[in-house]
C-alpha positions in Angstrom: 159.1 95.5 30.7 155.1 95.4 30.6 153.5 92.1 30.0 151.3 91.2 26.9 148.2 92.0 28.8 149.2 95.6 30.4 150.0 96.5 26.5 146.7 95.4 25.2 144.9 97.0 28.1 147.0 100.3 27.0 145.7 99.7 23.4 141.9 99.0 24.1 142.0 102.4 26.1 143.7 104.0 23.3 140.5 102.3 21.0 137.8 103.8 22.5 139.0 107.5 22.0 139.2 106.3 18.1 135.9 104.7 18.6 134.0 107.8 19.6 135.7 109.3 16.4 134.2 106.1 14.0 138.0 105.5 13.1 136.5 101.8 12.3 140.0 100.7 10.9 141.9 100.3 14.3 138.9 99.4 16.1 139.2 96.2 13.5 142.8 96.1 14.4 142.3 96.1 18.0 139.4 93.7 17.7 141.7 90.8 15.7 144.7 92.1 19.1 141.7 90.8 21.3 141.4 87.7 19.6 145.0 86.6 19.9 144.8 86.7 23.6 143.6 84.8 26.6 144.3 87.4 29.1 141.2 89.3 30.8 140.4 92.3 29.2 139.1 95.6 31.1 135.4 97.0 30.1 135.5 99.1 26.7 134.6 102.5 27.8 133.4 105.3 25.9 134.8 108.2 25.0 132.3 110.0 27.2 133.5 108.1 30.0 137.0 108.0 29.3 137.3 111.6 29.7 134.6 112.2 32.0 132.4 114.1 29.7 129.1 114.4 28.9 127.9 114.7 25.0 124.1 115.2 25.1 123.2 118.7 23.8 121.3 120.7 25.9 117.4 120.8 25.7 116.1 124.0 23.4 117.9 126.6 22.4 121.2 127.0 23.6 121.8 130.7 22.1 119.7 131.9 25.5 121.0 133.1 29.6 121.1 129.8 31.4 119.1 129.0 33.9 121.3 129.2 37.2 120.6 127.6 40.6 122.7 127.3 43.8 123.3 124.5 45.7 123.5 124.0 49.8 126.9 122.6 50.1 127.9 121.3 53.3 130.2 123.0 55.7 133.1 122.0 58.1 135.8 124.2 60.2 137.9 126.3 57.9 135.7 125.5 54.2 136.8 128.3 52.1 136.7 127.4 48.5 136.0 125.2 45.8 139.5 125.7 43.1 137.6 124.1 40.1 137.9 120.8 41.5 135.1 118.8 40.0 134.6 115.3 38.2 131.9 112.6 37.8 132.0 109.1 38.2 130.2 106.8 35.8 127.1 106.7 37.5 126.6 110.5 36.8 127.7 111.7 40.3 129.5 114.9 41.1 132.6 115.1 43.4 134.1 118.1 44.4 137.4 118.8 46.5 136.7 121.2 49.3 139.7 123.7 49.9 140.2 124.7 53.7 142.2 127.7 55.7 144.2 128.1 58.3 147.5 126.3 59.2 147.2 122.5 59.7 143.9 123.0 57.9 142.5 119.9 55.6 140.7 119.8 52.3 137.9 117.1 52.0 135.8 115.5 49.3 132.5 115.6 48.6 130.1 113.5 46.6 126.8 115.0 44.9 124.0 112.6 43.7 122.1 114.9 41.3 119.0 112.9 41.5 118.4 112.3 45.0 120.3 115.7 45.8 122.0 114.2 48.6 125.7 114.7 49.7 128.4 112.3 51.0 131.5 113.0 53.1 134.2 111.0 52.1 136.6 112.9 54.7 139.4 114.9 54.2 142.9 114.7 53.3 144.6 115.1 56.7 142.5 112.2 58.3 144.0 110.1 55.8 147.1 110.4 56.6 146.3 109.7 59.9 144.3 106.5 59.1 148.1 105.7 56.9 150.2 106.5 59.7 152.2 109.4 57.3 150.8 112.5 59.3 153.1 114.5 60.2 153.2 116.7 63.1 151.4 120.1 62.5 150.8 119.0 58.8 148.2 120.6 56.6 147.0 119.5 53.4 144.4 122.9 52.9 143.5 122.2 49.1 142.2 120.2 46.4 143.0 122.0 43.9 143.1 119.4 41.2 139.8 118.6 38.9 138.6 114.7 39.9 139.3 112.8 37.1 138.0 109.0 36.1 141.2 106.6 34.7 140.6 103.2 32.7 140.5 101.5 35.9 137.1 102.8 37.1 139.1 104.9 40.0 139.0 108.8 40.1 142.5 110.5 40.8 143.0 113.6 42.6 145.7 115.8 44.0 146.2 117.7 47.5 149.0 120.2 49.0 149.5 122.7 51.1 150.7 126.4 51.2 152.2 126.8 54.2 156.1 128.3 54.0 156.1 128.4 49.6 157.2 131.8 48.4 155.6 133.3 45.6 158.8 134.2 44.2 159.2 130.7 43.5 162.4 130.2 45.5 160.8 127.9 48.1 157.9 125.2 48.2 155.9 124.7 50.9 156.7 122.9 54.1 154.7 120.1 53.8 154.3 119.1 49.8 151.7 117.3 48.3 149.8 114.1 47.6 148.4 112.1 44.8 145.3 110.2 45.4 142.4 107.5 44.3 139.3 106.8 46.0 137.0 104.0 44.6 133.6 105.8 44.4 131.5 102.7 45.0 133.2 101.7 48.5 134.3 105.3 49.4 137.5 103.5 49.9 140.8 105.8 49.5 144.7 104.8 48.3 147.8 106.6 48.9 149.6 106.7 45.3 152.4 109.3 45.7 154.1 112.2 48.2 155.9 114.6 46.7 158.1 117.6 47.6 155.9 120.3 45.2 152.3 121.7 45.6 150.6 119.3 43.2 147.9 121.8 41.6 146.6 119.7 38.6 145.7 116.2 37.5 144.6 114.7 34.4 143.7 111.4 33.1 142.5 109.9 29.9 142.4 106.3 30.3 145.8 104.2 31.5 147.6 107.0 32.5 147.2 109.8 35.3 149.1 112.9 35.5 149.6 115.6 38.1 151.4 119.0 37.6 153.2 120.4 40.4 155.2 123.5 41.2 157.5 125.0 41.0 159.3 124.8 38.0 156.2 122.7 36.5 157.3 119.5 37.1 154.9 116.2 35.6 154.5 113.2 37.5 153.1 110.3 36.0 151.4 107.4 37.3 150.6 104.0 35.1 147.5 102.3 36.6 148.1 99.1 35.1 151.9 98.3 37.1 152.0 101.1 39.4 155.2 102.8 37.9 155.8 106.6 38.8 157.7 108.8 37.1 158.8 112.2 37.2 159.9 114.7 34.4 160.2 118.7 34.6 159.2 120.7 32.1 160.3 124.2 33.0 158.6 127.3 34.0 159.4 131.0 35.6 159.7 130.9 38.6 156.4 131.9 40.7 154.4 130.9 37.9 152.1 128.2 38.1 149.1 126.6 34.9 146.2 125.8 36.8 145.7 123.0 34.2 147.1 120.4 32.3 145.8 118.2 29.4 146.1 114.3 28.5 144.5 112.3 26.0 143.7 109.1 25.2 146.5 108.1 23.8 148.5 109.0 27.2 149.7 112.2 25.4 150.0 115.0 27.8 149.8 118.6 27.1 152.1 120.6 29.6 153.0 124.7 29.4 156.5 125.5 29.3 157.4 129.1 30.4 160.2 131.1 30.4 161.8 134.6 30.6 163.6 135.9 27.3 167.1 137.7 27.3 164.8 140.7 26.4 162.3 140.3 29.5 159.6 139.0 27.5 157.7 135.9 29.1 156.7 133.3 26.5 154.9 130.5 26.9 154.7 127.0 24.8 152.2 124.0 25.0 154.8 121.1 25.3 153.3 117.4 24.0 154.6 114.3 25.2 154.1 110.9 24.6 153.2 108.1 27.3 157.5 107.4 27.8 157.4 111.4 28.9 159.3 111.9 25.3 158.9 115.5 24.2 157.7 115.2 20.6 156.3 119.0 20.0 156.5 122.6 21.6 153.7 124.9 20.3 153.9 128.6 21.0 151.3 130.0 22.8 151.3 134.2 21.8 148.1 134.3 24.3 149.1 132.7 27.3 150.9 135.6 29.2 149.9 139.3 29.1 150.6 142.5 30.2 149.8 141.6 34.1 152.9 140.2 36.5 153.6 136.8 35.7 152.8 135.4 38.9 149.4 136.2 38.9 148.5 134.5 35.6 147.0 131.3 35.8 148.2 129.6 32.4 145.2 127.1 31.0 142.4 127.6 33.2 139.5 125.9 31.4 139.6 122.7 29.2 137.1 120.7 27.7 136.9 117.4 25.1 134.0 117.7 22.6 133.0 114.7 20.4 134.8 114.9 17.8 138.2 113.8 19.8 139.2 118.1 20.1 140.3 118.9 23.2 139.5 122.9 23.8 141.6 124.9 26.2 141.2 128.9 27.5 144.2 130.4 28.5 143.6 132.7 31.6 143.5 136.2 29.2 140.2 134.2 27.5 141.7 133.1 24.6 140.5 129.7 23.4 142.7 126.9 21.8 142.0 123.6 19.9 144.2 120.6 20.3 143.0 118.8 16.9 142.3 115.1 17.3 145.1 112.6 16.5 145.5 111.5 12.8 143.9 107.6 12.9 146.8 106.8 10.4 150.1 107.9 12.7 148.5 108.4 16.1 151.9 108.6 18.2 152.8 111.6 15.9 152.0 115.4 17.4 148.8 116.9 17.5 147.7 120.4 16.0 147.3 123.7 18.2 145.1 126.1 16.7 144.5 129.3 17.7 140.1 130.2 17.7 140.3 133.4 19.2 138.8 135.4 22.1 135.7 133.3 23.7 134.0 136.8 24.7 133.3 138.6 21.7 134.8 141.8 23.4 138.2 140.3 23.5 140.3 139.6 26.2 138.4 139.1 29.9 139.6 136.7 32.6 137.9 133.2 31.8 138.2 129.9 34.3 135.6 127.5 32.8 134.9 125.7 29.9 132.0 123.0 29.1 130.8 121.0 26.0 127.5 121.5 24.8 127.4 118.4 23.3 128.3 118.3 19.6 131.4 119.1 18.1 131.1 122.7 17.4 129.6 124.4 20.7 130.6 125.4 23.7 130.2 127.4 26.7 132.7 129.6 28.8 132.6 131.5 32.1 134.0 135.2 31.0 134.7 137.9 33.9 133.4 140.9 32.6 132.9 144.5 34.8 129.5 143.8 34.9 129.4 140.7 36.2 129.8 137.1 34.9 128.9 136.3 31.4 127.7 133.1 29.8 129.7 133.1 26.6 128.4 130.2 23.8 130.7 130.0 21.3 130.5 128.5 17.6 133.7 126.9 17.2 133.1 126.2 13.5 132.0 129.9 12.3 133.7 131.9 15.3 130.9 133.3 16.6 130.4 133.9 20.4 127.0 135.3 22.0 127.3 136.6 25.9 124.4 136.4 28.0 124.3 137.3 31.9 124.8 134.7 34.5 123.2 135.0 37.4 125.1 135.5 40.5 122.0 135.1 42.8 123.0 138.1 44.4 126.3 136.7 46.3 129.2 139.1 47.0 132.9 139.0 46.4 132.0 135.8 43.8 135.1 133.9 42.1 134.0 130.8 40.0 135.9 128.3 38.0 135.0 124.9 36.8 135.7 122.9 33.3 134.1 119.5 31.5 131.8 118.4 34.7 128.3 118.2 33.7 125.7 115.2 35.1 123.4 113.1 33.2 120.6 116.1 33.0 123.3 118.1 31.2 123.6 120.4 33.9 126.8 122.1 33.7 129.0 123.0 37.3 130.5 126.2 38.3 132.4 126.4 41.7 134.6 128.5 43.6 133.9 131.3 46.7 131.6 133.9 47.7 131.4 136.2 50.6 129.7 134.9 53.7 129.9 135.8 57.0 133.0 134.6 58.1 134.8 135.9 55.3 134.4 133.3 52.3 133.1 130.3 51.8 132.6 127.5 49.0 130.1 127.8 46.1 128.4 125.7 43.8 126.2 126.5 41.4 124.4 124.2 38.7 124.0 125.8 35.4 121.2 124.3 33.2 122.5 126.0 29.6 
């Protein structure tokens, strides 16, 4: 049973969400609850801080081609890509998970200070396992694939995994499995949370609860930052398929795709909503999740972003935009409505793996893959109008881009991935000024 203080902290974390949406009655109730306790309270956070977002609008006209700058990134043996693994701390520093290649290799964690334009190396996953005495001979952890997310405790959470021995048809897990981690952004000290047999491909946190998604089978892990409890639940997925993201909100609810092969051979998907007790409360079909390609090649939810009014927007790999409504303040435990907003790009279906809020509650931008290269599509979700602009990839070769949510305090967005270099592929960071 949780303590009264723990329960109160959970209420306060949820309240920050409603505060951002202007729901004064809920805040008044929480203040009364706070006044009845002598417990020490966690700091009240803004919705921006809870979600790792920035809601400051860009300067000038957003309906224009963005300015793009390629950052000079750190290098290490085997460094290959950044698989959408970005995040920000409350100082506005931007964090990146650099993935590696090669059996026994290791991903590394880096921090970037956008003001001073300096990088700080926070070490490798394998080195951390060795320091813990938990490293197994030959073990690799080549990927930090998840976003790097901040929970209510101010710590940053992310996951790592290895691919050695896994089978793409979903019949075998990787030999070395995955790990859930956190790091204190002030001290740089890592803490190991959990080792699991699955590859932990995605992490989400908004408030008290941290969620991680593992494949195969879309296995969900929940970590409670207040009491350390860890729970596991299998949501279900077609063998060989793994969504690259899951979504959570300030109530502690989590949204995970469940995929199935129907009797007629058709692949279907539904977005399952679970509450903070991991009880399933809704499942909404996602008609634009699977297309004509192979199920194993589909990346599921590829991009997401939080917007000022409390809605959450997300992209499927086909480039279709969906919205999760803000919770009803009169019934915050109820499931939220999932709405289809149409294609991100005005030409229709196209692979898209990056989505960013542009500050207000109506406009977002995403990166769409087109025949002539990448395009920056600015969408007004109120009118349904989307306008694409060329995205300057600096004449780089073999470019692959990912990224969501992360903007620095100057409003610049960060898209990441890889590009062709002399040794094959290397990590890429593009700093984008809308």
